[in-house]
C-alpha positions in Angstrom: 16.3 -0.5 -21.6 14.0 0.7 -18.9 13.7 3.6 -17.9 14.4 4.3 -14.0 11.1 5.1 -13.3 9.5 2.2 -14.9 8.2 -0.7 -12.7 11.1 -2.6 -11.1 8.9 -6.1 -11.4 12.0 -8.1 -10.4 11.5 -6.9 -6.9 8.7 -9.6 -6.7 9.5 -13.1 -5.9 7.5 -16.0 -4.7 8.5 -15.6 -1.5 8.1 -11.8 -1.5 4.6 -11.3 -4.2 4.8 -7.7 -2.9 1.0 -7.7 -2.9 -1.6 -4.6 -2.5 -5.0 -4.7 -2.3 -8.3 -2.3 -2.3 -11.4 -4.2 -0.6 -15.2 -2.2 -1.4 -17.3 -3.6 0.7 -21.1 -2.3 -0.8 -24.3 -2.6 0.8 -25.9 -4.9 -1.5 -24.6 -8.6 -3.2 -21.6 -8.1 -6.4 -23.1 -9.2 -9.5 -20.1 -10.9 -11.0 -20.9 -10.2 -14.8 -21.6 -6.4 -14.5 -17.9 -6.4 -12.5 -16.7 -8.3 -15.0 -18.1 -5.7 -18.1 -16.7 -3.1 -16.2 -13.1 -4.3 -15.8 -12.6 -5.0 -19.2 -14.6 -1.6 -20.2 -11.9 0.2 -18.1 -8.7 -1.0 -20.4 -8.9 1.7 -22.6 -8.9 4.2 -20.0 -5.9 2.4 -17.4 -4.4 0.3 -19.9 -1.3 0.6 -17.5 -3.1 -1.7 -15.4 -3.8 -4.3 -18.1 -0.1 -5.8 -18.2 2.4 -8.9 -17.7 6.0 -8.8 -17.0 7.9 -9.9 -20.2 11.7 -10.8 -20.0 14.0 -9.4 -22.6 18.0 -9.2 -22.4 19.0 -7.6 -18.9 15.3 -6.4 -18.5 11.9 -7.0 -17.4 9.2 -5.0 -18.3 5.5 -4.2 -18.0 4.2 -4.8 -21.8 0.3 -4.8 -22.7 -1.6 -8.1 -21.8 -4.8 -8.4 -24.0 -6.1 -11.3 -22.3 -9.3 -10.4 -20.0 -8.1 -9.7 -16.4 -9.5 -12.2 -14.4 -12.8 -11.3 -12.1 -13.5 -14.7 -9.7 -16.0 -15.0 -7.5 -13.8 -16.5 -4.6 -12.0 -14.8 -1.9 -9.2 -18.0 -2.7 -5.8 -16.2 -4.1 -4.3 -17.2 -7.1 -1.2 -16.3 -8.7 0.3 -13.4 -10.8 1.8 -14.2 -13.5 0.9 -17.5 -14.0 -2.0 -19.4 -16.3 -4.9 -18.7 -13.4 -4.2 -14.9 -13.6 -4.0 -14.8 -17.5 -0.7 -13.9 -16.7 -1.7 -10.6 -15.8 -0.1 -8.1 -12.8 -3.8 -8.0 -11.5 -6.6 -9.1 -10.6 -10.0 -8.9 -9.2 -12.7 -10.9 -6.8 -15.3 -11.1 -5.2 -17.6 -12.3 -2.5 -21.3 -11.7 -0.8 -21.2 -7.7 -1.2 -17.4 -6.9 -1.3 -15.2 -6.7 -4.4 -11.2 -5.9 -4.5 -8.7 -5.6 -6.9 -5.3 -7.2 -6.3 -2.1 -5.6 -7.7 1.9 -6.5 -7.7 2.9 -3.3 -5.9 5.6 -2.8 -8.3 3.1 -1.5 -10.8 1.6 1.1 -8.5 0.8 2.6 -5.1 -2.8 3.4 -3.1 -2.5 6.8 -4.5 -1.9 5.9 -8.5 -4.6 3.2 -7.7 -7.4 4.6 -6.3 -8.3 6.7 -9.2 -9.0 3.2 -10.7 -11.0 2.1 -7.9 -13.0 5.0 -8.2 -13.9 4.3 -12.1 -14.8 0.6 -11.5 -16.9 1.5 -8.4 -19.0 4.2 -10.0 -19.2 2.2 -13.8 -20.2 -1.0 -11.5 -23.0 0.9 -9.6 -24.4 2.8 -12.8 -24.9 -0.5 -13.9 -26.3 -1.9 -11.2 -29.0 0.7 -10.1 -29.9 1.8 -13.5 -29.1 5.6 -12.4 -27.0 8.3 -13.6 -25.0 9.2 -11.2 -23.0 12.3 -11.1 -19.5 11.5 -12.6 -17.6 14.1 -10.8 -13.9 13.4 -10.7 -14.2 10.1 -11.8 -11.7 8.7 -14.9 -13.8 7.4 -17.7 -13.4 5.5 -20.9 -13.2 7.9 -23.8 -11.6 10.2 -21.6 -7.8 11.9 -22.9 -5.2 10.2 -20.7 -2.6 13.0 -19.8 0.8 13.2 -19.7 0.6 14.0 -16.2 -0.7 10.9 -15.5 1.6 8.3 -17.3 4.4 9.9 -18.2 7.8 10.2 -16.6 6.6 12.0 -13.1 10.3 14.0 -12.7 10.2 15.6 -16.1 11.8 18.7 -15.9 13.9 18.2 -12.3 17.3 17.9 -11.9 18.1 14.8 -10.6 21.5 14.5 -11.5 22.6 17.4 -9.9 20.7 16.5 -6.1 22.9 17.4 -3.5 23.1 15.4 -0.1 20.3 16.3 2.2 20.5 18.2 5.2 19.3 15.3 7.2 19.5 11.3 6.4 18.9 8.8 9.2 20.6 5.6 9.1 18.7 2.3 9.6 18.2 0.4 13.1 19.9 -2.8 12.0 19.3 -5.0 15.4 15.6 -3.6 15.8 12.5 -5.4 17.6 11.1 -8.4 16.0 7.6 -9.0 17.4 7.5 -12.3 18.8 5.0 -15.2 16.7 2.1 -16.6 18.8 -0.1 -18.8 17.3 0.2 -20.7 14.2 2.6 -19.1 11.3 -0.4 -18.2 8.9 -1.4 -14.3 8.1 -4.4 -12.9 9.6 -6.0 -9.6 9.0 -8.0 -7.2 11.4 -10.2 -4.3 10.2 -11.0 -1.5 12.6 -13.3 1.4 11.7 -13.0 4.8 13.6 -14.7 7.5 13.4 -13.1 9.9 11.1 -14.3 13.0 13.4 -12.6 11.2 16.4 -9.6 10.3 15.3 -9.0 14.2 14.1 -10.1 15.9 17.0 -7.1 13.6 19.0 -4.9 14.3 16.5 -5.4 17.9 17.5 -5.3 17.4 20.7 -2.1 15.2 20.8 -0.1 17.4 18.1 -0.5 14.1 15.8 -1.1 12.7 12.4 -3.4 9.8 12.2 0.2 8.1 10.8 2.3 9.4 13.7 -0.3 8.4 16.0 -1.1 4.9 15.0 2.8 4.3 14.9 3.1 5.6 18.7 0.3 3.3 19.8 1.6 0.4 17.9 4.9 1.1 20.0 2.8 1.7 22.8 1.3 -2.3 22.4 4.7 -3.5 21.5 6.0 -2.6 24.8 3.0 -4.2 26.7 3.8 -7.3 24.3 6.8 -8.1 25.3 7.7 -5.5 28.1 11.3 -7.2 28.9 12.8 -6.7 25.4 15.2 -3.8 24.6 15.5 -3.6 21.5 14.2 -0.3 19.6 10.9 -0.7 17.9 11.0 1.0 14.2 7.7 1.9 12.2 7.9 2.7 8.7 5.5 5.3 7.5 4.7 5.6 3.9 5.3 8.2 1.8 5.3 9.3 -2.0 8.4 10.9 -3.5 6.0 11.9 -6.5 3.5 14.1 -4.6 6.7 15.5 -2.5 8.6 16.5 -5.8 4.8 18.1 -7.3 3.7 15.4 -9.9 0.3 14.2 -7.7 -1.4 12.8 -11.0 0.8 9.8 -11.9 -0.1 6.3 -11.3 3.4 4.7 -11.2 5.0 3.1 -7.7 6.9 5.8 -6.3 5.6 5.2 -2.7 8.8 5.0 0.0 9.2 5.4 3.8 10.5 6.7 6.6 11.3 5.4 9.3 11.0 6.5 13.3 12.5 4.8 15.9 11.1 3.9 19.3 14.3 3.1 21.7 13.4 1.4 25.0 14.8 4.5 27.1 11.8 6.8 25.6 8.8 6.7 27.7 6.1 6.5 25.5 3.9 7.5 28.5 3.0 11.2 27.5 1.3 10.9 24.1 1.5 14.5 23.2 5.1 14.4 23.8 5.7 10.9 21.7 3.3 12.2 19.1 5.2 15.6 18.9 8.7 13.4 18.5 7.3 11.2 16.4 6.2 14.3 14.0 9.6 15.6 14.3 11.3 12.5 12.7 9.1 12.6 10.1 9.7 16.1 9.2 13.2 15.7 9.0 12.9 12.9 6.2 9.8 14.1 4.6 11.5 17.2 2.7 11.6 17.8 -1.1 15.3 17.4 -1.0 14.9 14.1 0.2 13.1 12.7 -2.1 15.1 14.2 -4.9 18.1 13.0 -3.8 16.3 9.0 -3.3 15.5 9.7 -7.2 19.1 10.3 -8.0 20.3 6.9 -6.0 17.2 5.1 -7.9 18.6 6.4 -11.4 22.2 5.6 -10.5 20.7 2.0 -9.4 18.8 1.1 -12.2 22.0 2.4 -14.5 24.0 -0.5 -12.6 21.3 -2.9 -12.5 20.8 -2.4 -16.6 24.6 -4.0 -16.7 23.9 -7.4 -14.3 22.0 -10.8 -15.8 18.3 -10.9 -15.0 18.9 -14.2 -13.1 21.2 -12.1 -11.4 18.4 -9.5 -10.8 15.6 -11.8 -10.2 17.0 -14.4 -7.9 19.8 -12.5 -5.5 18.6 -8.6 -5.4 14.8 -9.5 -5.2 15.8 -11.9 -2.2 17.3 -8.7 -0.6 14.4 -6.5 -1.7 12.0 -9.0 0.4 14.1 -8.7 3.9 13.0 -7.7 6.7 13.6 -4.1 7.9 11.3 -2.9 10.5 8.7 -3.8 13.2 6.2 -2.4 11.6 4.2 -0.2 8.6 2.0 2.4 8.8 0.4 3.3 5.4 -1.7 6.6 4.8 -4.4 6.6 1.6 -6.4 9.7 2.2 -9.5 9.4 -0.1 -12.0 10.9 2.2 -14.3 10.7 -0.9 -15.3 8.3 -3.7 -18.0 11.1 -4.8 -22.0 10.4 -5.9 -21.5 6.3 -4.9 -20.3 6.7 -1.5 -24.1 6.7 -0.4 -23.6 2.9 -1.6 -20.8 2.0 0.5 -20.2 0.4 3.3 -16.5 0.4 3.6 -13.5 0.5 1.7 -10.1 0.0 3.0 -6.7 -1.2 1.6 -4.5 -4.6 2.6 -0.6 -4.7 1.8 0.9 -8.1 2.1 3.8 -8.2 5.2 6.5 -9.6 4.5 9.3 -6.7 5.2 7.9 -5.7 8.5 5.9 -8.0 11.3 2.9 -6.2 11.5 1.3 -3.7 9.0 -1.3 -1.2 9.2 -2.6 0.1 6.2 -5.3 3.4 7.0 -7.7 4.5 4.7 -10.2 7.7 5.2 -13.3 7.3 3.3 -16.8 8.4 3.7 -16.7 10.0 7.3 -14.5 7.2 8.5 -10.9 5.8 9.2 -10.2 2.0 8.8 -7.3 0.7 9.9 -6.2 -2.7 8.4 -4.0 -4.8 10.3 -1.7 -7.5 8.9 0.6 -9.8 10.9 1.9 -12.7 10.0 0.4 -15.1 12.9 -2.9 -16.3 14.2 -2.7 -15.1 18.2 -5.1 -12.3 18.9 -2.7 -10.9 21.8 -0.8 -8.1 19.7 -4.1 -6.5 18.4 -6.5 -6.7 21.8 -3.4 -4.6 22.9 -3.2 -2.4 20.1 -7.2 -2.0 20.7 -6.4 -1.6 24.6 -4.0 1.5 23.2 -7.2 2.8 21.4 -9.6 3.3 24.2 -6.6 4.0 26.8 -7.0 7.5 25.1 -11.0 7.2 24.4 -10.9 6.3 20.8 -14.2 4.0 20.5 -13.6 1.3 17.6 -15.3 -1.1 15.5 -13.6 -4.6 14.5 -15.8 -5.1 11.5 -13.9 -8.2 9.8 -10.8 -11.1 11.1 -10.1 -13.4 8.9 -6.8 -15.0 7.6 -5.2 -12.8 4.9 -5.6 -14.4 1.6 -4.2 -12.4 -1.3 -2.6 -13.2 -5.0 1.0 -14.3 -4.8 3.1 -14.3 -8.2 4.8 -17.4 -10.2 8.9 -16.5 -10.7 9.5 -14.5 -13.8 11.5 -16.7 -16.0 14.4 -15.1 -18.1 14.8 -16.1 -21.9 
């Protein structure tokens, strides 16, 4: 039986693939042969990303996959858990000067995958340039894999003894849904903002990058649909592992806290709005809340272990993919890729929309923030209103990519 900290693979379905991606744009064209060599070489250092889903009894587990991870010279999507991907739950692709790792989000989160991305880019650039770049902070083949990286991230904590936290927030059931304009085809816009500029505004307006972007998204929603009276809800990603002191573990324990923006609360005062948003975040982002969440996850795993796999694959997975929030905001703070930074044009993350209407992944690297905004439709009016909100507070920006959102899907898992 799987442990409660193992990947919950049956939460991904063809309708809700739950795919995430990290994209690295370099200053020169990608050499696919070198990238393939590096991806295969790193298998020994990051074996937990070279896996397939295996059904056995009532369980669906991630098991080692000896077949190569696919590295494709196209941005066109493939499906995980299929012959196209050699049945892996990860895949690489490249096009021109950019490369991307796509992954089933059930395996890991942004914090967990960044060391692998850094190692791939480092080895690739060492081979491509012929230079012996400084390996400080890079995980390389031959390194010992510490228990903290792969073991139980909550070992030593009294999960079973967790108490109900002082504050828990009930979800908003009837929340605002963004009106679809244009064709129902997912799009992504990538927006670059100087780190110094956004951080200065966060200081001036008592914000953090995720709180401030959440407020600006809510303000854009008010302008987009001014007559709608429903509450705008924003999920803000947090990492339960980090909240409980385990920052090095690769497993997927990102979860969310929720911000509410009812129509009755004015958002005209940016300082007050950011202060309220940060207050909502602080109330929910407490170690006691994370410990309680882990207790409930452990109990859920025990209950799910008694159910036939077909039930989990059909009923539970579909429930997990239902819409829950208006917007989603996630902030991956890498700051630096070390010695390879001079070779990078941009680094950013993308998450497949599904349980939210519009998602914003915030990635900080090399003195720039990149906001990757994914939406489920083609029209640009909402994005234009959000950019207007950035301008209204004096934040300059550059939209350097606008394209269809082409991410890996997933074939259905089948029980034996």
